[in-house]
C-alpha positions as a Markdown table, in Angstrom:
| # | Residue | x | y | z |
|---|---|---|---|---|
| 1 | Met | 134.7 | 103.3 | 163.8 |
| 2 | Lys | 134.0 | 104.4 | 160.2 |
| 3 | Phe | 130.4 | 105.5 | 159.5 |
| 4 | Pro | 128.7 | 102.6 | 157.5 |
| 5 | Ile | 127.4 | 104.8 | 154.7 |
| 6 | Lys | 127.3 | 102.1 | 152.0 |
| 7 | Lys | 125.4 | 99.7 | 154.3 |
| 8 | Ile | 123.0 | 102.5 | 155.3 |
| 9 | Arg | 122.3 | 103.5 | 151.7 |
| 10 | Lys | 121.3 | 99.9 | 150.8 |
| 11 | Asn | 118.6 | 100.1 | 153.5 |
| 12 | Phe | 116.7 | 102.9 | 151.5 |
| 13 | Pro | 115.1 | 101.4 | 148.4 |
| 14 | Ile | 114.3 | 104.7 | 146.8 |
| 15 | Leu | 118.0 | 105.6 | 146.4 |
| 16 | Glu | 118.1 | 102.9 | 143.7 |
| 17 | Arg | 115.8 | 105.0 | 141.6 |
| 18 | Lys | 117.1 | 107.0 | 138.6 |
| 19 | Ile | 115.5 | 110.1 | 137.0 |
| 20 | Asn | 116.6 | 111.2 | 133.5 |
| 21 | Gly | 119.3 | 108.6 | 133.8 |
| 22 | Phe | 120.8 | 110.2 | 137.0 |
| 23 | Pro | 120.9 | 108.5 | 140.4 |
| 24 | Leu | 118.5 | 110.1 | 142.9 |
| 25 | Val | 120.2 | 112.7 | 145.1 |
| 26 | Tyr | 117.6 | 113.5 | 147.8 |
| 27 | Leu | 118.5 | 116.7 | 149.6 |
| 28 | Asp | 115.1 | 117.7 | 151.0 |
| 29 | Asn | 115.4 | 115.9 | 154.3 |
| 30 | Ala | 114.3 | 118.9 | 156.4 |
| 31 | Ser | 110.9 | 118.5 | 154.7 |
| 32 | Ser | 110.7 | 114.8 | 155.1 |
| 33 | Ser | 113.1 | 111.9 | 155.2 |
| 34 | Gln | 113.1 | 108.7 | 153.2 |
| 35 | Lys | 112.1 | 105.4 | 154.7 |
| 36 | Pro | 114.4 | 102.4 | 155.4 |
| 37 | Lys | 113.3 | 98.9 | 154.3 |
| 38 | Gln | 113.3 | 97.8 | 158.0 |
| 39 | Leu | 110.4 | 100.2 | 158.6 |
| 40 | Ile | 108.6 | 99.2 | 155.5 |
| 41 | Glu | 108.8 | 95.5 | 156.4 |
| 42 | Val | 107.5 | 96.1 | 159.9 |
| 43 | Val | 104.6 | 98.1 | 158.7 |
| 44 | Lys | 103.8 | 95.5 | 156.0 |
| 45 | Asp | 103.9 | 92.7 | 158.6 |
| 46 | Phe | 101.6 | 94.6 | 161.0 |
| 47 | Tyr | 99.1 | 95.4 | 158.3 |
| 48 | Ser | 99.2 | 91.8 | 157.0 |
| 49 | Tyr | 99.0 | 89.8 | 160.3 |
| 50 | Lys | 98.7 | 91.9 | 163.4 |
| 51 | Tyr | 96.3 | 94.8 | 162.7 |
| 52 | Ala | 93.5 | 95.5 | 165.2 |
| 53 | Pro | 92.0 | 98.5 | 167.0 |
| 54 | Ile | 93.7 | 99.3 | 170.3 |
| 55 | His | 92.2 | 99.9 | 173.8 |
| 56 | Arg | 88.8 | 98.7 | 172.6 |
| 57 | Gly | 88.6 | 95.0 | 171.8 |
| 58 | Asn | 88.7 | 92.2 | 174.4 |
| 59 | Tyr | 90.0 | 89.7 | 171.9 |
| 60 | Asn | 93.5 | 88.4 | 171.5 |
| 61 | Ile | 94.9 | 90.4 | 168.6 |
| 62 | Ser | 93.4 | 93.6 | 169.9 |
| 63 | Asn | 95.2 | 93.0 | 173.2 |
| 64 | Glu | 98.4 | 92.2 | 171.3 |
| 65 | Ala | 98.2 | 95.4 | 169.3 |
| 66 | Thr | 97.4 | 97.5 | 172.5 |
| 67 | Phe | 100.4 | 95.9 | 174.2 |
| 68 | Leu | 102.6 | 96.7 | 171.2 |
| 69 | Ile | 101.5 | 100.3 | 171.0 |
| 70 | Glu | 102.1 | 101.0 | 174.7 |
| 71 | Asn | 105.5 | 99.3 | 174.5 |
| 72 | Ile | 106.3 | 101.8 | 171.7 |
| 73 | Arg | 105.2 | 104.7 | 173.9 |
| 74 | His | 107.6 | 103.4 | 176.6 |
| 75 | Lys | 110.3 | 103.1 | 173.9 |
| 76 | Ile | 109.8 | 106.7 | 172.9 |
| 77 | Ser | 109.8 | 107.8 | 176.6 |
| 78 | Lys | 113.3 | 106.2 | 176.9 |
| 79 | Phe | 114.4 | 107.7 | 173.6 |
| 80 | Leu | 113.6 | 111.2 | 175.0 |
| 81 | Asn | 114.5 | 110.3 | 178.6 |
| 82 | Ser | 111.2 | 111.5 | 179.9 |
| 83 | Ser | 110.5 | 110.9 | 183.6 |
| 84 | Tyr | 107.3 | 109.0 | 183.0 |
| 85 | Thr | 105.9 | 107.0 | 180.1 |
| 86 | Glu | 102.6 | 108.8 | 180.4 |
| 87 | Glu | 104.3 | 112.1 | 179.4 |
| 88 | Ile | 104.3 | 110.8 | 175.8 |
| 89 | Val | 101.2 | 111.7 | 173.8 |
| 90 | Phe | 100.6 | 110.5 | 170.2 |
| 91 | Val | 99.6 | 113.2 | 167.8 |
| 92 | Lys | 99.5 | 113.7 | 164.0 |
| 93 | Gly | 102.8 | 115.7 | 164.0 |
| 94 | Thr | 104.5 | 118.8 | 165.1 |
| 95 | Thr | 101.9 | 121.1 | 163.7 |
| 96 | Glu | 99.0 | 119.4 | 165.6 |
| 97 | Ala | 101.1 | 119.3 | 168.8 |
| 98 | Ile | 101.8 | 123.0 | 168.7 |
| 99 | Asn | 98.2 | 123.8 | 167.8 |
| 100 | Ser | 96.9 | 121.6 | 170.6 |
| 101 | Ile | 99.1 | 123.2 | 173.2 |
| 102 | Val | 98.2 | 126.7 | 172.1 |
| 103 | His | 94.5 | 125.8 | 172.1 |
| 104 | Ile | 94.7 | 124.3 | 175.6 |
| 105 | Cys | 96.8 | 127.2 | 177.0 |
| 106 | Ser | 94.4 | 129.7 | 175.6 |
| 107 | Lys | 91.7 | 128.0 | 177.7 |
| 108 | Cys | 93.6 | 127.2 | 180.8 |
| 109 | Val | 96.5 | 129.7 | 181.1 |
| 110 | Leu | 96.4 | 132.8 | 178.8 |
| 111 | Lys | 94.2 | 135.8 | 179.6 |
| 112 | Lys | 93.7 | 139.2 | 178.1 |
| 113 | Gly | 96.8 | 141.4 | 178.7 |
| 114 | Asp | 99.2 | 138.4 | 179.0 |
| 115 | Asn | 102.1 | 137.9 | 176.6 |
| 116 | Ile | 103.9 | 135.1 | 174.9 |
| 117 | Ile | 107.4 | 135.0 | 173.2 |
| 118 | Ile | 108.4 | 133.3 | 170.0 |
| 119 | Thr | 111.5 | 134.0 | 167.8 |
| 120 | Gln | 112.1 | 135.5 | 164.5 |
| 121 | Val | 113.2 | 132.2 | 162.9 |
| 122 | Glu | 110.1 | 130.2 | 163.6 |
| 123 | His | 108.2 | 128.0 | 161.1 |
| 124 | His | 104.7 | 129.2 | 160.3 |
| 125 | Ser | 103.3 | 126.3 | 162.5 |
| 126 | Asn | 104.8 | 128.1 | 165.5 |
| 127 | Ile | 103.5 | 131.5 | 164.5 |
| 128 | Leu | 100.0 | 131.1 | 163.1 |
| 129 | Pro | 98.4 | 129.3 | 166.0 |
| 130 | Trp | 99.5 | 132.0 | 168.4 |
| 131 | Ile | 98.2 | 134.7 | 166.1 |
| 132 | Phe | 94.8 | 133.0 | 165.8 |
| 133 | Phe | 94.3 | 132.8 | 169.5 |
| 134 | Ser | 95.9 | 136.2 | 170.3 |
| 135 | Lys | 93.1 | 137.9 | 168.3 |
| 136 | Gln | 90.5 | 135.9 | 170.2 |
| 137 | Ile | 91.8 | 136.4 | 173.7 |
| 138 | Gly | 93.9 | 139.6 | 173.5 |
| 139 | Phe | 97.4 | 138.4 | 174.6 |
| 140 | Glu | 100.5 | 140.0 | 173.1 |
| 141 | Ile | 103.0 | 138.2 | 170.9 |
| 142 | Arg | 106.6 | 139.3 | 171.5 |
| 143 | Ile | 109.3 | 138.4 | 169.0 |
| 144 | Leu | 112.9 | 137.6 | 170.0 |
| 145 | Pro | 115.0 | 138.9 | 167.1 |
| 146 | Ile | 118.1 | 137.6 | 165.4 |
| 147 | Asn | 121.3 | 139.3 | 164.1 |
| 148 | Asp | 122.5 | 139.1 | 160.5 |
| 149 | Asp | 124.1 | 135.8 | 161.1 |
| 150 | Gly | 120.8 | 134.3 | 162.2 |
| 151 | Ile | 121.8 | 134.1 | 165.9 |
| 152 | Leu | 119.1 | 134.9 | 168.5 |
| 153 | Ile | 119.9 | 138.2 | 170.3 |
| 154 | Phe | 119.9 | 136.5 | 173.7 |
| 155 | Glu | 120.5 | 139.8 | 175.6 |
| 156 | Lys | 117.0 | 141.1 | 174.7 |
| 157 | Leu | 115.2 | 138.1 | 176.2 |
| 158 | Glu | 115.5 | 139.4 | 179.8 |
| 159 | Lys | 113.7 | 142.7 | 178.9 |
| 160 | Met | 110.9 | 140.8 | 177.1 |
| 161 | Ile | 109.9 | 138.6 | 180.2 |
| 162 | Asp | 107.7 | 140.3 | 182.7 |
| 163 | Ser | 105.0 | 139.3 | 185.2 |
| 164 | Arg | 102.4 | 138.8 | 182.4 |
| 165 | Thr | 104.7 | 136.5 | 180.3 |
| 166 | Lys | 103.1 | 133.0 | 180.2 |
| 167 | Phe | 104.7 | 131.1 | 177.3 |
| 168 | Phe | 108.0 | 130.9 | 175.3 |
| 169 | Ser | 107.9 | 128.7 | 172.2 |
| 170 | Phe | 110.9 | 128.3 | 170.0 |
| 171 | Ser | 112.6 | 125.9 | 167.6 |
| 172 | His | 115.6 | 123.7 | 168.6 |
| 173 | Ile | 117.0 | 124.0 | 165.1 |
| 174 | Ser | 115.9 | 126.6 | 162.5 |
| 175 | Asn | 114.3 | 124.9 | 159.4 |
| 176 | Val | 115.8 | 127.6 | 157.2 |
| 177 | Leu | 119.3 | 128.3 | 158.7 |
| 178 | Gly | 120.1 | 125.0 | 160.3 |
| 179 | Ile | 121.4 | 126.9 | 163.3 |
| 180 | Met | 121.1 | 125.0 | 166.6 |
| 181 | Asn | 119.8 | 127.2 | 169.4 |
| 182 | Pro | 121.4 | 126.8 | 172.8 |
| 183 | Val | 118.2 | 125.3 | 174.2 |
| 184 | Lys | 119.4 | 124.4 | 177.7 |
| 185 | Lys | 120.9 | 127.8 | 178.2 |
| 186 | Ile | 117.8 | 129.6 | 176.9 |
| 187 | Ile | 115.5 | 127.6 | 179.2 |
| 188 | Lys | 117.7 | 128.1 | 182.3 |
| 189 | Phe | 117.8 | 131.8 | 181.7 |
| 190 | Thr | 114.1 | 132.0 | 181.1 |
| 191 | Arg | 113.4 | 130.2 | 184.3 |
| 192 | Lys | 115.6 | 132.6 | 186.2 |
| 193 | Cys | 113.9 | 135.7 | 184.6 |
| 194 | Ala | 110.4 | 134.2 | 185.3 |
| 195 | Lys | 111.2 | 133.6 | 188.9 |
| 196 | Arg | 112.4 | 137.2 | 189.3 |
| 197 | Asn | 109.1 | 138.4 | 187.9 |
| 198 | Ser | 107.0 | 136.0 | 190.1 |
| 199 | Thr | 105.6 | 134.1 | 187.1 |
| 200 | Tyr | 105.8 | 130.7 | 185.5 |
| 201 | Val | 106.7 | 130.7 | 181.8 |
| 202 | Tyr | 105.7 | 127.5 | 180.0 |
| 203 | Ile | 108.4 | 126.5 | 177.5 |
| 204 | Leu | 107.8 | 124.6 | 174.3 |
| 205 | Val | 110.6 | 123.4 | 172.1 |
| 206 | Asp | 109.8 | 122.6 | 168.5 |
| 207 | Gly | 112.1 | 119.6 | 167.8 |
| 208 | Ala | 111.0 | 118.9 | 164.2 |
| 209 | Gln | 114.5 | 119.6 | 162.8 |
| 210 | Ala | 116.6 | 118.3 | 165.7 |
| 211 | Ile | 115.1 | 114.9 | 166.5 |
| 212 | Met | 116.8 | 113.0 | 163.6 |
| 213 | His | 120.2 | 114.5 | 164.2 |
| 214 | Gln | 121.1 | 114.2 | 167.9 |
| 215 | Lys | 120.1 | 112.7 | 171.2 |
| 216 | Ile | 117.3 | 114.6 | 173.0 |
| 217 | Asp | 117.1 | 114.5 | 176.8 |
| 218 | Val | 114.0 | 116.4 | 177.9 |
| 219 | Gln | 114.9 | 116.1 | 181.6 |
| 220 | Asp | 118.2 | 117.7 | 181.0 |
| 221 | Leu | 116.7 | 120.4 | 178.9 |
| 222 | Asp | 114.0 | 121.1 | 181.5 |
| 223 | Cys | 111.4 | 122.1 | 178.8 |
| 224 | Asp | 107.7 | 121.8 | 179.6 |
| 225 | Phe | 106.9 | 120.5 | 176.1 |
| 226 | Tyr | 109.0 | 119.0 | 173.3 |
| 227 | Val | 107.3 | 118.1 | 170.0 |
| 228 | Phe | 108.3 | 116.4 | 166.7 |
| 229 | Ser | 107.0 | 114.6 | 163.7 |
| 230 | Gly | 107.6 | 111.0 | 162.8 |
| 231 | His | 108.2 | 111.6 | 159.1 |
| 232 | Lys | 111.3 | 113.7 | 159.9 |
| 233 | Ile | 113.0 | 110.8 | 161.7 |
| 234 | Tyr | 112.6 | 108.2 | 158.9 |
| 235 | Gly | 109.1 | 107.3 | 160.2 |
| 236 | Pro | 105.7 | 107.5 | 158.5 |
| 237 | Thr | 103.6 | 110.6 | 158.0 |
| 238 | Gly | 100.6 | 111.4 | 160.1 |
| 239 | Ile | 102.3 | 110.5 | 163.4 |
| 240 | Gly | 104.2 | 112.7 | 165.9 |
| 241 | Ile | 105.0 | 113.1 | 169.6 |
| 242 | Leu | 104.0 | 115.6 | 172.2 |
| 243 | Tyr | 106.1 | 115.3 | 175.3 |
| 244 | Gly | 104.7 | 117.2 | 178.3 |
| 245 | Lys | 105.7 | 117.2 | 182.0 |
| 246 | Arg | 103.3 | 115.0 | 183.9 |
| 247 | Ser | 102.2 | 117.7 | 186.4 |
| 248 | Ile | 101.3 | 120.0 | 183.5 |
| 249 | Leu | 99.4 | 117.4 | 181.4 |
| 250 | Asp | 97.4 | 116.4 | 184.5 |
| 251 | Phe | 96.4 | 120.1 | 185.0 |
| 252 | Phe | 95.5 | 120.7 | 181.3 |
| 253 | Thr | 92.1 | 120.0 | 179.8 |
| 254 | Pro | 91.9 | 118.3 | 176.4 |
| 255 | Cys | 91.0 | 120.3 | 173.3 |
| 256 | Tyr | 89.6 | 117.4 | 171.4 |
| 257 | Gly | 86.6 | 115.2 | 172.3 |
| 258 | Gly | 85.9 | 111.7 | 171.2 |
| 259 | Gly | 86.2 | 108.0 | 171.9 |
| 260 | Ala | 88.6 | 106.5 | 174.4 |
| 261 | Met | 89.5 | 109.7 | 176.2 |
| 262 | Ile | 86.8 | 109.8 | 179.0 |
| 263 | Lys | 86.0 | 107.5 | 181.9 |
| 264 | Asp | 82.4 | 108.8 | 182.3 |
| 265 | Ile | 80.0 | 111.4 | 181.1 |
| 266 | Lys | 76.7 | 112.5 | 182.4 |
| 267 | Ile | 74.5 | 114.4 | 179.9 |
| 268 | Asn | 71.6 | 116.6 | 180.8 |
| 269 | Leu | 71.2 | 119.0 | 177.9 |
| 270 | Leu | 69.3 | 121.5 | 180.0 |
| 271 | Asn | 71.9 | 121.7 | 182.7 |
| 272 | Phe | 75.3 | 120.5 | 181.5 |
| 273 | Ser | 78.7 | 121.5 | 182.8 |
| 274 | Lys | 82.4 | 120.4 | 182.4 |
| 275 | Ser | 82.2 | 118.7 | 185.8 |
| 276 | Asp | 79.9 | 116.1 | 184.2 |
| 277 | Ile | 82.9 | 114.8 | 182.3 |
| 278 | Lys | 85.4 | 112.5 | 183.9 |
| 279 | Tyr | 88.5 | 112.3 | 181.7 |
| 280 | Glu | 90.8 | 109.3 | 181.3 |
| 281 | Asp | 94.3 | 109.5 | 182.9 |
| 282 | Ile | 97.1 | 110.9 | 180.9 |
| 283 | Pro | 98.2 | 110.4 | 178.2 |
| 284 | Trp | 94.9 | 108.9 | 176.9 |
| 285 | Lys | 92.8 | 111.9 | 177.8 |
| 286 | Phe | 94.6 | 113.7 | 175.0 |
| 287 | Glu | 94.2 | 110.9 | 172.4 |
| 288 | Ala | 90.6 | 111.2 | 171.3 |
| 289 | Gly | 89.4 | 108.8 | 168.6 |
| 290 | Thr | 91.2 | 106.0 | 166.9 |
| 291 | Gln | 94.9 | 106.7 | 166.8 |
| 292 | Asn | 97.2 | 106.2 | 163.8 |
| 293 | Ile | 98.1 | 102.7 | 165.0 |
| 294 | Val | 100.2 | 101.8 | 162.0 |
| 295 | Gly | 102.0 | 105.2 | 162.1 |
| 296 | Ile | 102.9 | 104.4 | 165.7 |
| 297 | Val | 104.2 | 101.0 | 164.7 |
| 298 | Gly | 106.3 | 102.6 | 161.9 |
| 299 | Leu | 107.6 | 105.3 | 164.3 |
| 300 | Gly | 108.7 | 102.6 | 166.7 |
| 301 | Ala | 110.6 | 100.8 | 163.8 |
| 302 | Ala | 112.2 | 104.0 | 162.8 |
| 303 | Ile | 113.5 | 104.7 | 166.3 |
| 304 | Asp | 114.8 | 101.1 | 166.5 |
| 305 | Tyr | 116.6 | 101.7 | 163.2 |
| 306 | Ile | 118.4 | 104.9 | 164.1 |
| 307 | Ser | 119.2 | 103.6 | 167.5 |
| 308 | Ser | 121.0 | 100.6 | 165.9 |
| 309 | Ile | 123.3 | 103.1 | 164.1 |
| 310 | Gly | 123.7 | 105.4 | 167.1 |
| 311 | Leu | 122.7 | 109.0 | 167.4 |
| 312 | Glu | 126.2 | 110.2 | 168.3 |
| 313 | Lys | 127.6 | 108.6 | 165.2 |
| 314 | Ile | 124.8 | 110.1 | 163.1 |
| 315 | His | 125.4 | 113.6 | 164.7 |
| 316 | Asp | 129.1 | 113.5 | 164.0 |
| 317 | Tyr | 128.7 | 112.3 | 160.4 |
| 318 | Glu | 126.0 | 114.8 | 159.4 |
| 319 | Lys | 127.9 | 117.7 | 161.1 |
| 320 | Lys | 131.0 | 116.9 | 159.1 |
| 321 | Leu | 129.0 | 116.5 | 155.9 |
| 322 | Ala | 127.3 | 119.9 | 156.5 |
| 323 | Lys | 130.6 | 121.5 | 157.1 |
| 324 | Tyr | 132.0 | 120.0 | 153.9 |
| 325 | Ala | 129.0 | 121.2 | 152.0 |
| 326 | Tyr | 129.3 | 124.7 | 153.3 |
| 327 | Lys | 132.9 | 124.9 | 152.3 |
| 328 | Thr | 132.3 | 123.4 | 148.9 |
| 329 | Leu | 129.2 | 125.6 | 148.1 |
| 330 | Ser | 131.1 | 128.7 | 149.3 |
| 331 | Lys | 133.4 | 128.3 | 146.3 |
| 332 | Ile | 130.5 | 129.2 | 143.9 |
| 333 | Asn | 131.0 | 132.9 | 142.9 |
| 334 | Ser | 127.5 | 134.2 | 143.0 |
| 335 | Ile | 126.2 | 132.2 | 145.9 |
| 336 | Lys | 124.7 | 133.8 | 149.0 |
| 337 | Ile | 124.5 | 131.4 | 152.0 |
| 338 | Tyr | 122.3 | 132.6 | 154.9 |
| 339 | Gly | 123.2 | 132.2 | 158.6 |
| 340 | Met | 126.4 | 131.7 | 160.5 |
| 341 | Lys | 128.5 | 128.7 | 159.2 |
| 342 | Asn | 129.8 | 127.3 | 162.5 |
| 343 | Gln | 126.5 | 126.7 | 164.5 |
| 344 | Arg | 124.6 | 124.9 | 161.8 |
| 345 | Ile | 123.8 | 121.2 | 161.4 |
| 346 | Ser | 122.4 | 119.5 | 158.3 |
| 347 | Ile | 120.7 | 122.5 | 156.7 |
| 348 | Ile | 122.1 | 125.1 | 154.2 |
| 349 | Ser | 119.9 | 127.8 | 152.6 |
| 350 | Phe | 121.2 | 129.9 | 149.8 |
| 351 | Asn | 120.5 | 131.9 | 146.6 |
| 352 | Ile | 122.4 | 132.0 | 143.3 |
| 353 | Gly | 122.8 | 135.7 | 142.5 |
| 354 | Ser | 119.4 | 137.3 | 142.1 |
| 355 | His | 118.0 | 134.3 | 140.2 |
| 356 | Ser | 114.7 | 132.6 | 141.2 |
| 357 | Ser | 115.0 | 129.8 | 143.7 |
| 358 | Tyr | 112.3 | 128.0 | 141.7 |
| 359 | Asp | 114.3 | 128.1 | 138.5 |
| 360 | Val | 117.4 | 126.8 | 140.4 |
| 361 | Gly | 115.3 | 123.9 | 141.8 |
| 362 | Lys | 113.8 | 123.0 | 138.5 |
| 363 | Phe | 117.2 | 123.0 | 136.8 |
| 364 | Leu | 118.6 | 120.7 | 139.5 |
| 365 | Asp | 115.6 | 118.4 | 139.1 |
| 366 | Asn | 116.8 | 117.6 | 135.6 |
| 367 | Tyr | 119.8 | 115.9 | 137.1 |
| 368 | Ser | 117.8 | 114.1 | 139.8 |
| 369 | Ile | 119.0 | 116.5 | 142.5 |
| 370 | Leu | 116.0 | 117.2 | 144.8 |
| 371 | Ile | 116.1 | 120.3 | 146.9 |
| 372 | Arg | 113.5 | 122.6 | 148.6 |
| 373 | Thr | 112.8 | 126.0 | 147.1 |
| 374 | Gly | 110.4 | 128.8 | 148.2 |
| 375 | His | 109.7 | 130.8 | 151.4 |
| 376 | Leu | 110.3 | 127.5 | 153.4 |
| 377 | Cys | 107.2 | 128.2 | 155.6 |
| 378 | Ala | 109.1 | 131.1 | 157.2 |
| 379 | Lys | 108.0 | 134.3 | 155.5 |
| 380 | Pro | 109.1 | 136.6 | 158.4 |
| 381 | Leu | 112.6 | 135.3 | 158.0 |
| 382 | Met | 112.5 | 135.9 | 154.2 |
| 383 | Lys | 111.5 | 139.5 | 154.9 |
| 384 | Phe | 114.4 | 139.8 | 157.4 |
| 385 | Tyr | 116.9 | 138.8 | 154.7 |
| 386 | Gln | 114.9 | 140.8 | 152.1 |
| 387 | Val | 114.4 | 137.9 | 149.7 |
| 388 | Pro | 111.2 | 136.4 | 148.4 |
| 389 | Ser | 112.6 | 132.8 | 148.6 |
| 390 | Met | 115.6 | 130.6 | 149.1 |
| 391 | Cys | 117.0 | 127.3 | 148.0 |
| 392 | Arg | 117.5 | 124.8 | 150.8 |
| 393 | Val | 119.6 | 121.6 | 150.9 |
| 394 | Ser | 119.3 | 119.4 | 153.9 |
| 395 | Phe | 121.2 | 116.2 | 154.8 |
| 396 | Ala | 120.4 | 112.8 | 156.3 |
| 397 | Ile | 122.3 | 109.7 | 157.2 |
| 398 | Tyr | 122.3 | 108.4 | 153.6 |
| 399 | Asn | 123.8 | 111.5 | 151.9 |
| 400 | Thr | 127.4 | 111.6 | 150.8 |
| 401 | Lys | 130.3 | 113.9 | 149.8 |
| 402 | Asp | 129.9 | 112.7 | 146.3 |
| 403 | Glu | 126.3 | 114.0 | 146.2 |
| 404 | Val | 127.5 | 117.3 | 147.6 |
| 405 | Glu | 130.2 | 117.6 | 144.8 |
| 406 | Phe | 127.6 | 116.7 | 142.1 |
| 407 | Leu | 125.3 | 119.4 | 143.4 |
| 408 | Cys | 128.1 | 122.0 | 143.4 |
| 409 | Lys | 129.2 | 120.9 | 139.9 |
| 410 | Lys | 125.6 | 121.5 | 138.5 |
| 411 | Leu | 125.2 | 124.8 | 140.4 |
| 412 | Ile | 128.5 | 126.1 | 138.9 |
| 413 | Tyr | 127.3 | 125.0 | 135.4 |
| 414 | Leu | 123.9 | 126.8 | 136.1 |
| 415 | Glu | 125.8 | 129.9 | 137.1 |
| 416 | Lys | 127.7 | 130.0 | 133.8 |
| 417 | Ile | 124.4 | 129.6 | 131.9 |
| 418 | Leu | 122.6 | 132.3 | 133.8 |
| 419 | Asn | 125.5 | 134.8 | 133.6 |
């Protein structure tokens, strides 16, 4: 069946907009995706007629809202194929999820002399939290390197895992190179190495760039944690998901305190201990304070929307579009595209000669072509490729070959002007 691109584009009102007389060409989807009218209508309806605090009121619309939110949690559990609904924790986004896990592990798991592993292609949100706590506790951060094509040097992982290795945190898809890591293979190998060294290595997968492009099955992957942001998957900002295995979440202690996350608390300020706190069951013990209720509603609507199209169809369409874009962009004489062409999905990062990525981005903006420029929140990767910044185009379900051709036409024109 042919991908219904015309029908899909009609679902995104912002694509009707023109800038400087040119139709909007939105190619910054790795940063954040646009929102379908189906989501906008659901959120508007909830705000207008159904809004109420959840897990607090004993009146009708509060109970209705609570029921709706917990149904969405169940929907997300099915979407990720988690074993239990309570393995789904609502957070602000990928960044908060990673920070929370690092914070908790730094209290419950990591000790001075331990080590954790991340990769050379990580986003700053999967680098900085580890650095902050490594300085406080004294654990070592080991970096799994890549080759010139941006592929992880898998052979080096075995030597990096020892009896003091406690955590391995890595991205499913690089936000710069668009290369999909062989997650299942990496996890299986890590488990094998950890067992050989008589240790347990907690594994976190940053799914921020993968969640909108393909079906995720956390049971099949066998990761301990999988995290993503709602705004990447056509949902609202300020909402995300932290998936964690039930046995691990039961063991972990929350890093935030507030309303709705405790069953009981006994306070004697002269003699107070953690044993005086009785936490709620999972997942609620990790959801302190009033949650982003409308964000959750919007995320549920976004998942309904992409599910109605079909993730397999989405994956196939975007993979073909990225392949076409790579082939078309490669015809530009002075272009430098980073990373191996065959293993990428949806993201292409490049530079035009030695020209500033910022200048390239501003030039394209004149023609209503919106791309990302800069260090892409991945400075270590910029240093690896010895560049200060890159241009990045990233695709979603509403992008087309015509948009790719228009982009290339303007880059060729820019090349002539600059040279």
